[in-house]
FIKOLZA-1660 file (N, C-alpha, C; in steps of 0.1 Angstrom, whole numbers, plus 5000, padded with zeros to 4 digits):
% residues 255
   i   px   py   pz ch aa at
   1 2510 6902 7827  A  M  N
   1 2514 6916 7831  A  M CA
   1 2510 6926 7820  A  M  C
   2 2504 6937 7823  A  K  N
   2 2501 6947 7813  A  K CA
   2 2513 6954 7808  A  K  C
   3 2513 6958 7796  A  S  N
   3 2525 6964 7790  A  S CA
   3 2529 6977 7798  A  S  C
   4 2519 6985 7803  A  S  N
   4 2523 6997 7810  A  S CA
   4 2530 6993 7823  A  S  C
   5 2526 6982 7830  A  E  N
   5 2533 6978 7842  A  E CA
   5 2547 6973 7838  A  E  C
   6 2548 6966 7827  A  R  N
   6 2561 6961 7823  A  R CA
   6 2571 6973 7820  A  R  C
   7 2566 6983 7813  A  E  N
   7 2574 6995 7810  A  E CA
   7 2578 7002 7823  A  E  C
   8 2569 7003 7833  A  N  N
   8 2573 7009 7845  A  N CA
   8 2584 7002 7853  A  N  C
   9 2583 6988 7852  A  K  N
   9 2593 6980 7859  A  K CA
   9 2607 6982 7852  A  K  C
  10 2607 6983 7839  A  E  N
  10 2619 6985 7831  A  E CA
  10 2625 6998 7834  A  E  C
  11 2616 7008 7835  A  T  N
  11 2621 7022 7838  A  T CA
  11 2627 7022 7852  A  T  C
  12 2620 7016 7862  A  D  N
  12 2626 7015 7875  A  D CA
  12 2640 7009 7876  A  D  C
  13 2641 6998 7868  A  K  N
  13 2654 6991 7868  A  K CA
  13 2665 7000 7862  A  K  C
  14 2662 7007 7851  A  S  N
  14 2672 7016 7845  A  S CA
  14 2675 7028 7854  A  S  C
  15 2667 7031 7864  A  E  N
  15 2670 7042 7873  A  E CA
  15 2679 7038 7884  A  E  C
  16 2682 7025 7886  A  V  N
  16 2690 7021 7897  A  V CA
  16 2705 7021 7893  A  V  C
  17 2713 7029 7900  A  I  N
  17 2727 7031 7897  A  I CA
  17 2736 7020 7905  A  I  C
  18 2733 7019 7918  A  V  N
  18 2740 7009 7926  A  V CA
  18 2729 7000 7934  A  V  C
  19 2732 6988 7934  A  E  N
  19 2723 6979 7942  A  E CA
  19 2732 6969 7950  A  E  C
  20 2730 6968 7963  A  M  N
  20 2737 6959 7971  A  M CA
  20 2726 6949 7977  A  M  C
  21 2729 6936 7976  A  K  N
  21 2720 6926 7981  A  K CA
  21 2728 6916 7990  A  K  C
  22 2723 6917 8003  A  N  N
  22 2728 6907 8013  A  N CA
  22 2744 6907 8014  A  N  C
  23 2749 6919 8014  A  I  N
  23 2764 6921 8014  A  I CA
  23 2769 6918 8028  A  I  C
  24 2780 6910 8029  A  K  N
  24 2786 6908 8042  A  K CA
  24 2801 6910 8040  A  K  C
  25 2808 6915 8050  A  K  N
  25 2822 6917 8050  A  K CA
  25 2828 6916 8064  A  K  C
  26 2838 6908 8066  A  S  N
  26 2844 6906 8079  A  S CA
  26 2859 6907 8078  A  S  C
  27 2866 6912 8088  A  F  N
  27 2880 6911 8089  A  F CA
  27 2883 6903 8101  A  F  C
  28 2887 6891 8099  A  N  N
  28 2889 6881 8109  A  N CA
  28 2876 6879 8117  A  N  C
  29 2876 6882 8130  A  N  N
  29 2863 6881 8137  A  N CA
  29 2855 6893 8138  A  N  C
  30 2859 6904 8131  A  N  N
  30 2852 6917 8131  A  N CA
  30 2843 6917 8120  A  N  C
  31 2830 6916 8123  A  H  N
  31 2819 6916 8112  A  H CA
  31 2815 6930 8109  A  H  C
  32 2821 6936 8099  A  V  N
  32 2820 6950 8096  A  V CA
  32 2806 6953 8089  A  V  C
  33 2803 6945 8079  A  L  N
  33 2790 6946 8072  A  L CA
  33 2782 6933 8074  A  L  C
  34 2770 6935 8078  A  K  N
  34 2761 6923 8081  A  K CA
  34 2748 6924 8072  A  K  C
  35 2748 6916 8062  A  N  N
  35 2735 6915 8054  A  N CA
  35 2730 6929 8050  A  N  C
  36 2739 6937 8043  A  V  N
  36 2736 6950 8039  A  V CA
  36 2728 6950 8026  A  V  C
  37 2717 6958 8025  A  N  N
  37 2709 6959 8013  A  N CA
  37 2705 6974 8011  A  N  C
  38 2707 6978 7999  A  F  N
  38 2702 6992 7995  A  F CA
  38 2704 6994 7980  A  F  C
  39 2696 7004 7975  A  T  N
  39 2698 7008 7961  A  T CA
  39 2700 7023 7961  A  T  C
  40 2707 7028 7951  A  L  N
  40 2709 7042 7948  A  L CA
  40 2703 7045 7935  A  L  C
  41 2694 7055 7934  A  K  N
  41 2687 7058 7922  A  K CA
  41 2694 7069 7914  A  K  C
  42 2692 7069 7901  A  K  N
  42 2698 7079 7893  A  K CA
  42 2694 7093 7897  A  K  C
  43 2705 7102 7898  A  G  N
  43 2703 7116 7902  A  G CA
  43 2700 7118 7917  A  G  C
  44 2702 7108 7925  A  E  N
  44 2699 7109 7939  A  E CA
  44 2711 7111 7947  A  E  C
  45 2710 7119 7958  A  N  N
  45 2720 7120 7968  A  N CA
  45 2716 7112 7980  A  N  C
  46 2723 7100 7982  A  L  N
  46 2720 7092 7993  A  L CA
  46 2730 7094 8004  A  L  C
  47 2726 7098 8016  A  V  N
  47 2735 7099 8027  A  V CA
  47 2734 7087 8036  A  V  C
  48 2746 7081 8039  A  I  N
  48 2747 7071 8048  A  I CA
  48 2753 7076 8061  A  I  C
  49 2745 7077 8071  A  L  N
  49 2748 7084 8084  A  L CA
  49 2752 7073 8094  A  L  C
  50 2763 7076 8101  A  G  N
  50 2767 7066 8111  A  G CA
  50 2779 7071 8119  A  G  C
  51 2781 7066 8131  A  K  N
  51 2792 7070 8139  A  K CA
  51 2805 7063 8133  A  K  C
  52 2816 7067 8138  A  S  N
  52 2829 7062 8134  A  S CA
  52 2829 7047 8137  A  S  C
  53 2835 7039 8128  A  G  N
  53 2836 7024 8131  A  G CA
  53 2824 7016 8128  A  G  C
  54 2814 7022 8121  A  T  N
  54 2801 7014 8119  A  T CA
  54 2801 7007 8105  A  T  C
  55 2812 7009 8097  A  G  N
  55 2812 7002 8085  A  G CA
  55 2809 7011 8073  A  G  C
  56 2808 7024 8075  A  K  N
  56 2804 7033 8064  A  K CA
  56 2815 7033 8052  A  K  C
  57 2827 7036 8056  A  S  N
  57 2838 7037 8046  A  S CA
  57 2841 7024 8039  A  S  C
  58 2840 7013 8047  A  V  N
  58 2842 6999 8041  A  V CA
  58 2831 6997 8030  A  V  C
  59 2819 7001 8033  A  L  N
  59 2808 6999 8023  A  L CA
  59 2811 7006 8010  A  L  C
  60 2815 7018 8009  A  I  N
  60 2817 7025 7996  A  I CA
  60 2830 7020 7990  A  I  C
  61 2840 7015 7997  A  K  N
  61 2851 7009 7991  A  K CA
  61 2848 6996 7985  A  K  C
  62 2838 6989 7990  A  C  N
  62 2833 6977 7983  A  C CA
  62 2827 6980 7970  A  C  C
  63 2820 6992 7969  A  I  N
  63 2813 6995 7956  A  I CA
  63 2823 6996 7944  A  I  C
  64 2836 7000 7947  A  V  N
  64 2846 7001 7936  A  V CA
  64 2856 6990 7937  A  V  C
  65 2853 6980 7945  A  K  N
  65 2861 6968 7947  A  K CA
  65 2875 6971 7952  A  K  C
  66 2877 6982 7959  A  L  N
  66 2889 6984 7967  A  L CA
  66 2890 6974 7978  A  L  C
  67 2878 6970 7983  A  I  N
  67 2877 6959 7992  A  I CA
  67 2868 6948 7987  A  I  C
  68 2872 6936 7987  A  E  N
  68 2863 6925 7982  A  E CA
  68 2853 6921 7993  A  E  C
  69 2840 6919 7988  A  I  N
  69 2830 6914 7998  A  I CA
  69 2832 6899 8000  A  I  C
  70 2826 6895 8011  A  D  N
  70 2827 6881 8015  A  D CA
  70 2816 6873 8008  A  D  C
  71 2804 6879 8008  A  S  N
  71 2792 6873 8001  A  S CA
  71 2782 6883 7998  A  S  C
  72 2772 6880 7989  A  G  N
  72 2762 6889 7985  A  G CA
  72 2763 6892 7970  A  G  C
  73 2755 6901 7966  A  E  N
  73 2755 6906 7952  A  E CA
  73 2757 6921 7951  A  E  C
  74 2765 6925 7941  A  L  N
  74 2768 6939 7940  A  L CA
  74 2766 6944 7925  A  L  C
  75 2757 6952 7922  A  F  N
  75 2755 6957 7909  A  F CA
  75 2757 6972 7908  A  F  C
  76 2765 6976 7898  A  V  N
  76 2768 6991 7896  A  V CA
  76 2766 6993 7881  A  V  C
  77 2758 7003 7878  A  F  N
  77 2754 7006 7864  A  F CA
  77 2748 6993 7857  A  F  C
  78 2741 6985 7865  A  D  N
  78 2734 6973 7860  A  D CA
  78 2744 6962 7856  A  D  C
  79 2757 6963 7861  A  E  N
  79 2767 6953 7859  A  E CA
  79 2770 6946 7872  A  E  C
  80 2770 6933 7872  A  N  N
  80 2774 6925 7884  A  N CA
  80 2789 6926 7886  A  N  C
  81 2794 6934 7895  A  L  N
  81 2809 6936 7897  A  L CA
  81 2816 6923 7899  A  L  C
  82 2809 6913 7905  A  L  N
  82 2816 6901 7909  A  L CA
  82 2819 6892 7896  A  L  C
  83 2813 6895 7885  A  D  N
  83 2815 6888 7873  A  D CA
  83 2824 6894 7863  A  D  C
  84 2829 6906 7866  A  L  N
  84 2837 6914 7857  A  L CA
  84 2852 6911 7858  A  L  C
  85 2859 6911 7846  A  N  N
  85 2874 6910 7846  A  N CA
  85 2880 6924 7849  A  N  C
  86 2893 6924 7850  A  E  N
  86 2899 6937 7854  A  E CA
  86 2896 6948 7844  A  E  C
  87 2896 6945 7831  A  K  N
  87 2894 6956 7821  A  K CA
  87 2880 6961 7822  A  K  C
  88 2870 6952 7824  A  E  N
  88 2856 6956 7825  A  E CA
  88 2854 6963 7838  A  E  C
  89 2860 6959 7849  A  L  N
  89 2859 6966 7862  A  L CA
  89 2865 6981 7861  A  L  C
  90 2876 6982 7854  A  N  N
  90 2882 6996 7852  A  N CA
  90 2873 7005 7844  A  N  C
  91 2865 6999 7834  A  E  N
  91 2856 7007 7827  A  E CA
  91 2845 7012 7836  A  E  C
  92 2840 7004 7845  A  I  N
  92 2830 7009 7855  A  I CA
  92 2836 7019 7864  A  I  C
  93 2848 7017 7869  A  R  N
  93 2855 7026 7877  A  R CA
  93 2856 7040 7871  A  R  C
  94 2858 7040 7857  A  G  N
  94 2860 7052 7850  A  G CA
  94 2847 7061 7850  A  G  C
  95 2836 7056 7854  A  K  N
  95 2824 7064 7856  A  K CA
  95 2821 7068 7870  A  K  C
  96 2831 7065 7879  A  I  N
  96 2829 7068 7893  A  I CA
  96 2840 7077 7898  A  I  C
  97 2835 7088 7905  A  G  N
  97 2845 7096 7912  A  G CA
  97 2845 7093 7927  A  G  C
  98 2857 7093 7933  A  F  N
  98 2858 7089 7947  A  F CA
  98 2865 7101 7954  A  F  C
  99 2858 7107 7963  A  L  N
  99 2864 7118 7971  A  L CA
  99 2868 7112 7985  A  L  C
 100 2881 7111 7987  A  F  N
 100 2887 7105 7999  A  F CA
 100 2886 7115 8011  A  F  C
 101 2886 7110 8023  A  Q  N
 101 2886 7119 8035  A  Q CA
 101 2898 7128 8034  A  Q  C
 102 2910 7124 8031  A  S  N
 102 2922 7132 8031  A  S CA
 102 2923 7141 8020  A  S  C
 103 2915 7139 8009  A  G  N
 103 2916 7147 7997  A  G CA
 103 2926 7140 7987  A  G  C
 104 2936 7134 7993  A  A  N
 104 2946 7126 7985  A  A CA
 104 2952 7134 7973  A  A  C
 105 2955 7147 7975  A  L  N
 105 2962 7155 7965  A  L CA
 105 2977 7151 7965  A  L  C
 106 2983 7152 7954  A  Y  N
 106 2998 7150 7953  A  Y CA
 106 3005 7163 7957  A  Y  C
 107 3012 7162 7968  A  D  N
 107 3018 7174 7974  A  D CA
 107 3029 7180 7965  A  D  C
 108 3035 7172 7957  A  S  N
 108 3046 7176 7948  A  S CA
 108 3041 7183 7935  A  S  C
 109 3028 7183 7933  A  M  N
 109 3023 7189 7921  A  M CA
 109 3015 7201 7924  A  M  C
 110 3014 7211 7915  A  T  N
 110 3006 7222 7916  A  T CA
 110 2991 7218 7915  A  T  C
 111 2982 7227 7918  A  V  N
 111 2968 7224 7916  A  V CA
 111 2965 7221 7901  A  V  C
 112 2971 7228 7892  A  R  N
 112 2969 7225 7878  A  R CA
 112 2973 7211 7875  A  R  C
 113 2985 7207 7879  A  E  N
 113 2991 7194 7876  A  E CA
 113 2983 7183 7883  A  E  C
 114 2977 7186 7895  A  N  N
 114 2969 7176 7902  A  N CA
 114 2956 7173 7893  A  N  C
 115 2951 7184 7887  A  L  N
 115 2939 7182 7879  A  L CA
 115 2941 7176 7865  A  L  C
 116 2953 7179 7860  A  E  N
 116 2956 7174 7847  A  E CA
 116 2959 7159 7847  A  E  C
 117 2964 7155 7859  A  F  N
 117 2969 7141 7860  A  F CA
 117 2959 7130 7856  A  F  C
 118 2947 7131 7862  A  P  N
 118 2937 7120 7858  A  P CA
 118 2933 7120 7844  A  P  C
 119 2932 7132 7837  A  I  N
 119 2929 7133 7823  A  I CA
 119 2940 7127 7815  A  I  C
 120 2953 7130 7818  A  Q  N
 120 2964 7125 7810  A  Q CA
 120 2965 7110 7812  A  Q  C
 121 2962 7105 7824  A  R  N
 121 2963 7091 7826  A  R CA
 121 2952 7083 7819  A  R  C
 122 2940 7089 7818  A  K  N
 122 2929 7082 7811  A  K CA
 122 2929 7084 7796  A  K  C
 123 2932 7096 7791  A  S  N
 123 2931 7099 7777  A  S CA
 123 2944 7104 7772  A  S  C
 124 2951 7096 7765  A  K  N
 124 2964 7100 7759  A  K CA
 124 2962 7109 7747  A  K  C
 125 2971 7119 7746  A  G  N
 125 2971 7128 7734  A  G CA
 125 2961 7139 7735  A  G  C
 126 2956 7142 7747  A  V  N
 126 2947 7154 7749  A  V CA
 126 2955 7167 7746  A  V  C
 127 2949 7175 7737  A  K  N
 127 2956 7188 7734  A  K CA
 127 2957 7197 7746  A  K  C
 128 2968 7204 7746  A  E  N
 128 2970 7213 7758  A  E CA
 128 2959 7223 7760  A  E  C
 129 2954 7228 7749  A  E  N
 129 2943 7238 7750  A  E CA
 129 2930 7232 7756  A  E  C
 130 2927 7220 7752  A  E  N
 130 2916 7213 7758  A  E CA
 130 2918 7210 7773  A  E  C
 131 2930 7206 7776  A  L  N
 131 2933 7203 7790  A  L CA
 131 2932 7216 7799  A  L  C
 132 2937 7227 7794  A  D  N
 132 2936 7239 7801  A  D CA
 132 2922 7244 7803  A  D  C
 133 2914 7242 7793  A  K  N
 133 2899 7245 7794  A  K CA
 133 2892 7237 7804  A  K  C
 134 2895 7224 7805  A  L  N
 134 2889 7215 7815  A  L CA
 134 2893 7219 7829  A  L  C
 135 2906 7222 7831  A  V  N
 135 2911 7225 7844  A  V CA
 135 2904 7238 7849  A  V  C
 136 2904 7248 7840  A  K  N
 136 2898 7261 7844  A  K CA
 136 2883 7260 7847  A  K  C
 137 2876 7251 7839  A  E  N
 137 2862 7249 7841  A  E CA
 137 2858 7244 7855  A  E  C
 138 2866 7233 7859  A  V  N
 138 2862 7227 7872  A  V CA
 138 2867 7236 7883  A  V  C
 139 2878 7243 7881  A  L  N
 139 2882 7252 7892  A  L CA
 139 2872 7264 7894  A  L  C
 140 2866 7268 7883  A  E  N
 140 2855 7279 7884  A  E CA
 140 2843 7273 7891  A  E  C
 141 2840 7260 7888  A  N  N
 141 2828 7254 7894  A  N CA
 141 2830 7252 7909  A  N  C
 142 2842 7251 7914  A  V  N
 142 2844 7250 7929  A  V CA
 142 2849 7263 7935  A  V  C
 143 2849 7274 7926  A  G  N
 143 2852 7287 7931  A  G CA
 143 2867 7290 7935  A  G  C
 144 2876 7283 7928  A  L  N
 144 2890 7284 7932  A  L CA
 144 2900 7286 7920  A  L  C
 145 2895 7293 7910  A  I  N
 145 2903 7295 7898  A  I CA
 145 2917 7302 7901  A  I  C
 146 2917 7310 7912  A  N  N
 146 2929 7317 7915  A  N CA
 146 2940 7309 7922  A  N  C
 147 2937 7296 7924  A  T  N
 147 2946 7287 7930  A  T CA
 147 2954 7278 7920  A  T  C
 148 2952 7281 7907  A  I  N
 148 2956 7271 7897  A  I CA
 148 2971 7268 7897  A  I  C
 149 2979 7277 7902  A  D  N
 149 2993 7275 7902  A  D CA
 149 2999 7274 7916  A  D  C
 150 2990 7272 7926  A  K  N
 150 2995 7270 7939  A  K CA
 150 2998 7256 7942  A  K  C
 151 3006 7253 7953  A  M  N
 151 3009 7240 7958  A  M CA
 151 2998 7236 7968  A  M  C
 152 2995 7224 7970  A  P  N
 152 2986 7220 7980  A  P CA
 152 2989 7225 7994  A  P  C
 153 3002 7226 7998  A  A  N
 153 3006 7231 8011  A  A CA
 153 3002 7245 8013  A  A  C
 154 2999 7252 8003  A  E  N
 154 2995 7267 8004  A  E CA
 154 2980 7268 8006  A  E  C
 155 2973 7257 8006  A  L  N
 155 2958 7258 8006  A  L CA
 155 2953 7254 8020  A  L  C
 156 2942 7260 8024  A  S  N
 156 2935 7256 8036  A  S CA
 156 2929 7243 8035  A  S  C
 157 2924 7237 8046  A  G  N
 157 2917 7224 8045  A  G CA
 157 2905 7224 8036  A  G  C
 158 2897 7235 8037  A  G  N
 158 2885 7236 8029  A  G CA
 158 2889 7237 8014  A  G  C
 159 2900 7245 8011  A  M  N
 159 2904 7246 7997  A  M CA
 159 2909 7233 7992  A  M  C
 160 2916 7225 8000  A  R  N
 160 2921 7212 7995  A  R CA
 160 2909 7203 7992  A  R  C
 161 2898 7203 8000  A  K  N
 161 2886 7195 7997  A  K CA
 161 2880 7200 7984  A  K  C
 162 2879 7213 7982  A  R  N
 162 2874 7218 7969  A  R CA
 162 2882 7213 7957  A  R  C
 163 2895 7214 7958  A  I  N
 163 2904 7210 7947  A  I CA
 163 2902 7195 7945  A  I  C
 164 2901 7187 7955  A  S  N
 164 2899 7173 7954  A  S CA
 164 2886 7170 7947  A  S  C
 165 2876 7178 7950  A  L  N
 165 2863 7176 7943  A  L CA
 165 2864 7180 7928  A  L  C
 166 2872 7191 7926  A  A  N
 166 2874 7195 7912  A  A CA
 166 2881 7184 7904  A  A  C
 167 2891 7177 7910  A  R  N
 167 2898 7166 7904  A  R CA
 167 2889 7154 7901  A  R  C
 168 2879 7152 7910  A  T  N
 168 2869 7142 7908  A  T CA
 168 2860 7146 7896  A  T  C
 169 2856 7158 7895  A  L  N
 169 2847 7163 7885  A  L CA
 169 2853 7164 7871  A  L  C
 170 2866 7165 7870  A  I  N
 170 2872 7167 7857  A  I CA
 170 2870 7155 7847  A  I  C
 171 2867 7143 7853  A  L  N
 171 2865 7131 7845  A  L CA
 171 2850 7129 7842  A  L  C
 172 2842 7139 7847  A  K  N
 172 2827 7139 7845  A  K CA
 172 2821 7126 7849  A  K  C
 173 2822 7122 7862  A  P  N
 173 2817 7109 7866  A  P CA
 173 2802 7109 7867  A  P  C
 174 2796 7098 7865  A  E  N
 174 2781 7096 7867  A  E CA
 174 2777 7094 7881  A  E  C
 175 2787 7088 7889  A  L  N
 175 2785 7084 7903  A  L CA
 175 2796 7090 7911  A  L  C
 176 2793 7097 7922  A  I  N
 176 2804 7102 7931  A  I CA
 176 2802 7096 7945  A  I  C
 177 2813 7091 7950  A  L  N
 177 2813 7086 7964  A  L CA
 177 2821 7095 7973  A  L  C
 178 2814 7101 7982  A  Y  N
 178 2820 7111 7992  A  Y CA
 178 2823 7104 8005  A  Y  C
 179 2835 7103 8009  A  D  N
 179 2839 7097 8022  A  D CA
 179 2842 7108 8032  A  D  C
 180 2832 7110 8041  A  E  N
 180 2834 7121 8051  A  E CA
 180 2838 7134 8045  A  E  C
 181 2831 7140 8037  A  P  N
 181 2836 7152 8030  A  P CA
 181 2838 7164 8039  A  P  C
 182 2832 7165 8051  A  T  N
 182 2833 7177 8059  A  T CA
 182 2842 7174 8071  A  T  C
 183 2848 7162 8072  A  T  N
 183 2856 7159 8084  A  T CA
 183 2868 7169 8085  A  T  C
 184 2870 7174 8097  A  G  N
 184 2882 7182 8100  A  G CA
 184 2880 7197 8096  A  G  C
 185 2868 7200 8092  A  L  N
 185 2866 7214 8087  A  L CA
 185 2857 7221 8098  A  L  C
 186 2859 7235 8098  A  D  N
 186 2851 7243 8107  A  D CA
 186 2837 7243 8102  A  D  C
 187 2827 7247 8111  A  P  N
 187 2813 7247 8107  A  P CA
 187 2810 7255 8094  A  P  C
 188 2816 7267 8092  A  I  N
 188 2813 7275 8081  A  I CA
 188 2818 7268 8068  A  I  C
 189 2830 7263 8068  A  T  N
 189 2836 7256 8057  A  T CA
 189 2828 7243 8054  A  T  C
 190 2824 7236 8064  A  S  N
 190 2816 7224 8063  A  S CA
 190 2803 7227 8055  A  S  C
 191 2797 7238 8059  A  R  N
 191 2785 7241 8052  A  R CA
 191 2787 7245 8037  A  R  C
 192 2798 7252 8035  A  E  N
 192 2802 7255 8021  A  E CA
 192 2804 7243 8012  A  E  C
 193 2811 7233 8018  A  I  N
 193 2814 7220 8011  A  I CA
 193 2800 7213 8008  A  I  C
 194 2792 7213 8018  A  S  N
 194 2779 7206 8017  A  S CA
 194 2770 7212 8006  A  S  C
 195 2770 7226 8006  A  E  N
 195 2763 7233 7996  A  E CA
 195 2769 7231 7982  A  E  C
 196 2782 7229 7981  A  L  N
 196 2788 7226 7968  A  L CA
 196 2785 7213 7963  A  L  C
 197 2783 7203 7972  A  I  N
 197 2779 7189 7968  A  I CA
 197 2765 7190 7962  A  I  C
 198 2757 7198 7968  A  L  N
 198 2743 7200 7963  A  L CA
 198 2743 7207 7949  A  L  C
 199 2752 7217 7948  A  E  N
 199 2753 7224 7935  A  E CA
 199 2757 7215 7924  A  E  C
 200 2767 7206 7927  A  I  N
 200 2772 7196 7917  A  I CA
 200 2761 7187 7913  A  I  C
 201 2753 7182 7922  A  Q  N
 201 2742 7173 7919  A  Q CA
 201 2733 7180 7909  A  Q  C
 202 2730 7192 7912  A  N  N
 202 2720 7199 7903  A  N CA
 202 2726 7203 7889  A  N  C
 203 2739 7206 7889  A  K  N
 203 2745 7210 7876  A  K CA
 203 2749 7199 7868  A  K  C
 204 2754 7188 7874  A  Y  N
 204 2759 7177 7866  A  Y CA
 204 2750 7165 7866  A  Y  C
 205 2739 7166 7874  A  K  N
 205 2729 7155 7874  A  K CA
 205 2736 7142 7879  A  K  C
 206 2745 7143 7888  A  T  N
 206 2752 7131 7893  A  T CA
 206 2744 7124 7903  A  T  C
 207 2747 7111 7905  A  S  N
 207 2742 7103 7916  A  S CA
 207 2753 7102 7926  A  S  C
 208 2750 7102 7939  A  S  N
 208 2760 7103 7949  A  S CA
 208 2757 7095 7962  A  S  C
 209 2767 7089 7967  A  I  N
 209 2766 7083 7981  A  I CA
 209 2775 7091 7990  A  I  C
 210 2770 7097 8000  A  I  N
 210 2777 7106 8009  A  I CA
 210 2778 7099 8023  A  I  C
 211 2790 7095 8027  A  I  N
 211 2793 7089 8040  A  I CA
 211 2796 7100 8050  A  I  C
 212 2789 7101 8060  A  T  N
 212 2791 7112 8070  A  T CA
 212 2786 7108 8084  A  T  C
 213 2791 7115 8094  A  H  N
 213 2784 7115 8107  A  H CA
 213 2780 7130 8110  A  H  C
 214 2781 7139 8100  A  D  N
 214 2778 7153 8102  A  D CA
 214 2764 7155 8098  A  D  C
 215 2756 7158 8108  A  I  N
 215 2741 7159 8106  A  I CA
 215 2738 7171 8098  A  I  C
 216 2745 7182 8098  A  K  N
 216 2743 7194 8090  A  K CA
 216 2746 7191 8075  A  K  C
 217 2756 7183 8073  A  C  N
 217 2759 7179 8059  A  C CA
 217 2748 7170 8054  A  C  C
 218 2743 7161 8062  A  A  N
 218 2732 7153 8058  A  A CA
 218 2719 7161 8055  A  A  C
 219 2717 7171 8063  A  Q  N
 219 2705 7179 8061  A  Q CA
 219 2705 7187 8048  A  Q  C
 220 2717 7192 8045  A  I  N
 220 2718 7200 8032  A  I CA
 220 2718 7192 8020  A  I  C
 221 2725 7180 8020  A  T  N
 221 2728 7173 8008  A  T CA
 221 2718 7162 8005  A  T  C
 222 2711 7156 8015  A  A  N
 222 2704 7143 8013  A  A CA
 222 2690 7144 8006  A  A  C
 223 2688 7136 7996  A  N  N
 223 2674 7133 7992  A  N CA
 223 2668 7122 8001  A  N  C
 224 2677 7113 8005  A  R  N
 224 2673 7102 8014  A  R CA
 224 2685 7098 8023  A  R  C
 225 2682 7094 8035  A  I  N
 225 2692 7091 8045  A  I CA
 225 2690 7076 8049  A  I  C
 226 2701 7069 8051  A  M  N
 226 2700 7056 8057  A  M CA
 226 2710 7056 8069  A  M  C
 227 2706 7051 8080  A  V  N
 227 2714 7051 8092  A  V CA
 227 2720 7037 8094  A  V  C
 228 2733 7036 8096  A  I  N
 228 2740 7024 8098  A  I CA
 228 2746 7023 8112  A  I  C
 229 2744 7012 8118  A  N  N
 229 2750 7010 8131  A  N CA
 229 2754 6995 8132  A  N  C
 230 2767 6994 8137  A  N  N
 230 2773 6980 8138  A  N CA
 230 2771 6972 8125  A  N  C
 231 2773 6978 8114  A  G  N
 231 2773 6971 8101  A  G CA
 231 2760 6968 8095  A  G  C
 232 2749 6973 8101  A  E  N
 232 2736 6971 8096  A  E CA
 232 2728 6984 8095  A  E  C
 233 2719 6985 8085  A  F  N
 233 2710 6996 8084  A  F CA
 233 2699 6995 8093  A  F  C
 234 2696 7005 8101  A  I  N
 234 2686 7004 8111  A  I CA
 234 2674 7014 8109  A  I  C
 235 2676 7023 8099  A  A  N
 235 2666 7033 8096  A  A CA
 235 2668 7039 8082  A  A  C
 236 2657 7043 8076  A  E  N
 236 2658 7050 8063  A  E CA
 236 2646 7060 8062  A  E  C
 237 2649 7071 8055  A  G  N
 237 2639 7081 8053  A  G CA
 237 2645 7094 8050  A  G  C
 238 2636 7104 8049  A  T  N
 238 2641 7118 8047  A  T CA
 238 2646 7124 8060  A  T  C
 239 2653 7135 8059  A  F  N
 239 2658 7142 8071  A  F CA
 239 2647 7144 8081  A  F  C
 240 2636 7149 8076  A  D  N
 240 2625 7153 8086  A  D CA
 240 2619 7140 8092  A  D  C
 241 2618 7129 8084  A  E  N
 241 2613 7117 8090  A  E CA
 241 2622 7111 8101  A  E  C
 242 2635 7111 8098  A  L  N
 242 2644 7105 8108  A  L CA
 242 2646 7114 8120  A  L  C
 243 2644 7127 8118  A  Q  N
 243 2645 7137 8129  A  Q CA
 243 2635 7134 8140  A  Q  C
 244 2624 7128 8136  A  N  N
 244 2613 7125 8145  A  N CA
 244 2613 7111 8150  A  N  C
 245 2624 7103 8147  A  S  N
 245 2624 7089 8150  A  S CA
 245 2624 7087 8165  A  S  C
 246 2618 7076 8169  A  K  N
 246 2617 7072 8183  A  K CA
 246 2629 7063 8187  A  K  C
 247 2637 7059 8177  A  D  N
 247 2648 7050 8179  A  D CA
 247 2659 7059 8186  A  D  C
 248 2665 7054 8197  A  E  N
 248 2675 7061 8204  A  E CA
 248 2688 7064 8196  A  E  C
 249 2692 7054 8189  A  I  N
 249 2704 7055 8181  A  I CA
 249 2702 7066 8170  A  I  C
 250 2691 7065 8163  A  V  N
 250 2688 7075 8152  A  V CA
 250 2686 7089 8158  A  V  C
 251 2678 7090 8168  A  S  N
 251 2676 7103 8174  A  S CA
 251 2688 7110 8180  A  S  C
 252 2698 7102 8184  A  S  N
 252 2711 7107 8190  A  S CA
 252 2718 7116 8180  A  S  C
 253 2716 7114 8167  A  F  N
 253 2723 7123 8157  A  F CA
 253 2717 7137 8156  A  F  C
 254 2705 7138 8161  A  F  N
 254 2697 7151 8159  A  F CA
 254 2697 7159 8172  A  F  C
 255 2704 7154 8182  A  K  N
 255 2705 7162 8195  A  K CA
 255 2716 7172 8195  A  K  C
% end
């Protein structure tokens, strides 16, 4: 092998953030993931498009080992997650932000306290001035600095999503997993959240997997789209490529 070819192969490998090989997951007789294979590249927004119940959310929970796979290989940041002990796994998780469907804010805490919590939990002894700076920075990035002392109950659904995203960003993750980020939002707010995901990719150079069935969200955020149906990927490409697909399941998202 020529040295230039070897260097290119090494570069390609270093650009892979997540790799799934022949992943399978079942719950009793329900085969949720069937021989799933994909890679996520550094700096890429990969949208996984699929209807409810097709295995999308299970897939990203497997990536952080919230759910154990039955078989296959799973690499994150070039580490085989199946070989890691709890301490090593938590180090990997520390590089990953997970935006849940519900937002998962603590209702008894103010916005400020919700954002301070992950920093205080991860890094003991952070100075109050530094903590305040970090909180204000991420709130400005999501356009909600004026909510800093509000309670979650005082926020709209779109605001709660933005605050949840701010809480994810405060730890400066290299990889963000978005689980249905626009679910339950009106079309205008959904577009705002989708555009914010794109802004975050450009500003922080994050790599992201975006689970959705919202075709507008996919159009705005995706560098690449993979379509999942009944636990298997059935199509892959750009938005424009899949929009012209002859496959009935794929084309149904674009009608």
